[in-house]
C-alpha positions as CSV (number, residue, x, y, z in Angstrom):
1,M,0.4,0.0,0.1
2,N,1.7,3.6,-1.1
3,I,1.2,6.4,1.2
4,E,0.0,8.5,-1.1
5,V,-3.0,6.3,-1.3
6,V,-3.4,6.6,2.1
7,K,-2.9,10.4,1.7
8,T,-5.7,10.6,-1.4
9,F,-8.1,8.5,1.1
10,I,-7.7,11.0,4.1
11,Q,-7.9,14.0,1.5
12,F,-11.3,12.6,0.4
13,T,-13.0,11.9,3.6
14,S,-12.7,15.3,4.8
15,Y,-15.3,16.0,1.6
16,L,-17.5,13.4,2.6
17,N,-20.1,14.9,5.3
18,L,-19.1,12.7,7.6
19,S,-18.5,14.2,11.6
20,N,-15.3,14.8,12.9
21,H,-15.0,12.0,15.4
22,F,-16.2,9.8,12.4
23,K,-13.6,11.1,10.5
24,M,-10.7,10.8,13.1
25,I,-11.8,7.0,13.7
26,V,-11.2,6.5,9.8
27,K,-8.0,8.4,9.9
28,L,-6.4,6.2,12.9
29,N,-7.3,3.4,11.5
30,L,-5.6,3.5,8.2
31,F,-2.6,5.3,9.8
32,A,-2.6,1.6,12.0
33,I,-2.7,-0.3,8.6
34,V,0.3,1.8,7.3
35,V,2.3,0.7,10.8
36,L,1.6,-2.7,10.5
37,I,2.6,-3.3,6.7
38,F,5.8,-1.6,7.4
39,T,6.2,-3.6,10.7
40,S,5.5,-6.8,8.6
41,C,8.0,-6.3,5.8
42,N,10.7,-5.5,8.1
43,S,10.5,-8.8,10.1
44,N,9.6,-10.4,7.1
45,Q,13.0,-9.2,5.8
46,K,14.8,-10.0,8.9
47,N,13.4,-13.8,9.0
48,K,14.6,-13.9,5.7
49,N,18.1,-12.9,6.3
50,E,18.3,-15.3,9.9
51,N,17.3,-18.3,7.7
52,M,20.2,-17.2,5.1
53,K,22.4,-17.7,7.8
54,D,23.0,-21.3,6.5
55,T,24.5,-20.4,3.1
56,F,27.8,-18.5,4.3
57,E,31.0,-20.5,4.8
58,V,31.5,-19.2,8.2
59,N,28.6,-20.2,10.1
60,K,29.1,-19.3,14.1
61,S,26.7,-19.4,16.8
62,E,25.3,-16.2,18.0
63,E,27.3,-16.7,21.2
64,D,30.3,-17.3,19.4
65,W,30.0,-14.3,17.3
66,K,29.5,-12.4,21.0
67,K,32.6,-13.9,22.5
68,Q,34.8,-12.7,19.3
69,L,33.2,-9.3,18.1
70,S,32.7,-6.0,20.5
71,A,29.7,-5.2,21.2
72,E,29.5,-2.2,18.7
73,Q,30.2,-5.0,16.1
74,Y,27.9,-7.4,16.9
75,S,25.3,-4.7,16.9
76,V,26.2,-4.1,13.4
77,L,27.3,-6.8,11.6
78,R,24.8,-9.8,13.6
79,E,21.9,-7.5,13.9
80,K,22.6,-4.9,11.0
81,G,22.7,-1.9,13.1
82,T,24.3,1.5,12.0
83,E,27.1,3.2,13.7
84,R,26.5,7.1,13.9
85,P,27.6,8.8,11.0
86,F,31.4,10.6,11.1
87,T,32.5,8.7,14.0
88,G,34.1,5.5,12.3
89,K,37.9,5.0,12.2
90,F,37.8,4.8,8.4
91,E,35.8,7.5,7.7
92,E,38.8,9.3,6.6
93,H,41.8,6.5,5.8
94,Y,43.4,6.6,3.0
95,E,46.3,4.5,3.3
96,P,46.8,1.9,1.0
97,G,45.7,-1.4,1.3
98,I,42.6,-4.0,1.3
99,Y,39.5,-3.8,4.2
100,T,38.1,-6.7,5.2
101,C,35.6,-7.9,7.3
102,A,35.9,-7.3,10.8
103,G,34.0,-10.4,11.2
104,C,35.7,-13.1,9.2
105,G,39.0,-11.8,7.3
106,N,37.3,-11.8,3.8
107,E,39.2,-9.2,1.2
108,L,36.2,-6.8,0.6
109,F,37.3,-3.7,-0.9
110,Q,40.2,-1.6,-1.9
111,S,41.9,1.6,-1.2
112,A,41.6,2.9,-4.4
113,T,38.0,2.7,-4.7
114,K,37.7,4.4,-1.6
115,F,36.2,8.0,-2.1
116,D,34.7,10.9,0.1
117,A,31.1,10.8,-0.6
118,G,30.4,13.2,2.2
119,C,27.7,11.2,3.9
120,G,29.7,9.8,7.5
121,W,30.8,6.3,6.2
122,P,33.6,4.7,4.3
123,S,32.6,4.7,0.6
124,F,33.9,2.9,-1.8
125,Y,33.0,2.9,-5.8
126,E,33.8,-0.9,-6.3
127,A,34.0,-3.9,-4.7
128,L,37.6,-5.7,-4.6
129,D,35.2,-8.5,-6.6
130,K,31.9,-9.0,-6.8
131,S,32.1,-12.8,-5.2
132,K,33.0,-10.6,-2.0
133,V,30.2,-9.2,-0.9
134,K,26.0,-10.4,-1.5
135,E,22.9,-7.9,-2.4
136,I,20.1,-8.3,-0.4
137,T,17.0,-6.6,-1.2
138,D,15.9,-4.8,2.1
139,Y,12.8,-3.1,2.8
140,S,13.7,-2.2,6.7
141,H,12.4,1.9,7.8
142,G,10.0,1.9,5.0
143,M,12.2,2.0,1.7
144,K,13.3,-0.1,-0.3
145,R,17.4,-0.9,-0.3
146,T,20.2,-2.6,-1.6
147,E,22.3,-4.4,1.6
148,I,25.5,-5.8,1.2
149,V,26.6,-8.5,3.5
150,C,29.8,-9.9,3.7
151,A,29.6,-13.4,1.0
152,K,31.7,-15.3,3.3
153,C,30.2,-14.8,6.9
154,G,26.8,-12.7,5.9
155,G,27.4,-9.9,8.4
156,H,26.2,-6.8,8.0
157,L,28.5,-4.1,5.8
158,G,25.9,-1.2,4.7
159,H,24.1,-0.3,1.5
160,V,24.5,0.1,-2.0
161,F,23.5,3.2,-3.7
162,D,23.3,4.1,-7.6
163,D,24.8,8.0,-6.8
164,G,28.5,7.0,-7.1
165,P,31.3,8.2,-9.3
166,K,32.6,6.7,-12.2
167,P,33.4,4.1,-13.7
168,T,30.9,2.5,-11.9
169,G,28.3,4.9,-10.6
170,L,27.8,3.2,-7.2
171,R,28.5,4.0,-3.6
172,Y,29.2,1.4,-1.2
173,C,28.6,2.6,2.1
174,I,30.0,1.1,4.5
175,N,30.0,0.7,8.5
176,S,33.6,1.3,10.3
177,V,32.7,-1.1,12.8
178,S,32.4,-3.9,10.1
179,L,35.8,-3.7,8.3
180,D,39.5,-4.4,9.4
181,F,42.3,-3.1,7.6
182,K,45.6,-4.9,6.2
183,K,48.1,-1.9,5.3
184,K,49.7,-3.0,1.6
185,D,52.6,-1.3,-0.5
186,S,50.6,0.6,-3.5
187,S,52.5,-1.3,-6.2
188,S,51.1,-4.6,-5.0
189,L,47.6,-3.3,-5.6
190,K,44.9,-3.9,-8.6
191,K,44.8,-0.9,-10.5
């Protein structure tokens, strides 16, 4: 159900010769329906992602993940949280090297593809290899986005958007706490 449909219906009810009390009841019921729809979409997405955890090479219990990761890393990587913008250790980090998954060490992005998107999170225009990340349609927060998870352990990394620079036009917006960094000599990096 589209929010514009709800707005149109509410405007239509104002033209009807109905009591203000009845109009309020109709509006409250419509609001409740919209909330239920968004809530069910969000919970369905979480259930789909929980069912996927058996499809990854690294498959640990949640208790093992809690032992390995910091509280903030666990919140982001395992519970699909988001760190506050402009607070991550890699947001303004530009040393040559490879960014890896903080959960499993999978190599994800190289520094040569990192750029300043001004969004408050590390941004890359290309994954090291498309097979290193997995895209999942995400309907949380009442919108459709493309979530990025580590293809090896399923850890939540962030989202990818189509407003990035050339040559790909993509912006992989990644949480710093989802990443570790391996410093490398710039001559050994893919160009």
